[in-house]
Structure formats: C-alpha cells, structure tokens
C-alpha positions, 0 to 999 in steps of 0.5 A: 513502529518501535525504536529502531536499532542500528545495523551497521552491516546493512548500508541501506539502513544507514540513516535514521529514516531507514531505521524507522522503515526497517523497523516497520516492515521487517517484523511482518516477514516471517523469515526476517528477510524482506527479500524472501517475501514474494507477496511484498516483492510483488506489491513493490514491483506493482508500485514501481511500475504503476506509481513511480515510473515516468509517465505514471498517472499518479505522477504530476512531475518530478519527485523533488521533495519528500512531500511529493513522494508521500503524496504519490504513495498515499494516492497510489495506496488509496487507488490500490486498496479502494479504486482499482478494478480486480479481475477476481472480483468480477472487474469491480473495485474492492468497495463495489464488491463489498457493497454488492456482497453485503447487499446480496447476503444480508441486505445491508452493510455492517455498521462501520461500513454503512457509516463510512459509505454514507459519509 
C-alpha cells in the first residue's frame, strides 16, 4: 500500500490504521467507491456471517485484541481460498480441483504448483 492521505470528510477513515486500509482497497474499485462494488460486498458479507458472527467455527472466543482479529482473518481467508467446497467445482476444494484439472489435462501440475503440493 502507498502512503495514505487524510480525508477529513469521511469519519470512518479518521485514524492512521484506516488510512492504510483505505489506500489498500479503494484503488481496486473502478468507480472509487467501495460501496459500488458488488463482488467486494458479497465477500465481506460472507466474511461477517462465516467468520465474525458469534458461533462461527473460526472464532474461539471474544475478539479482544488486534491479534485475535488478525488470526481470525487469516484463518478465514486461508479456508476461503484453499479449503472450502465450491459447487461450481463439483463440490471440491479449489486445491483439489486444480490438482484434478492438471492431472486430467497434462498429467502433472505446473512447476510452482507441483513444488507447493509436494511440500
């Protein structure tokens, strides 16, 4: 992320932490308004319902410290990207789907993926 600029007109960006977050996420939104990005809103809704909500399997207790939140986010993102079953992938994880795809189409995974899987 680049150095953030102060936007005094937006109260949710009133602290240095939020300046950094704003700088990281807003450039990826074509209109410059994160609220116009349906895909991002969908992922954030999933995150709130699956990771942050009380009773979530990703939570082991109250989120009292920044470390608790960071750990929760990393656990959920890892699960979302690598371990969740996806209906469009035949109810396989993305990793299983990729392995099956390369096995069926070329007989082996490409170099970087093969090393990652072997490790």
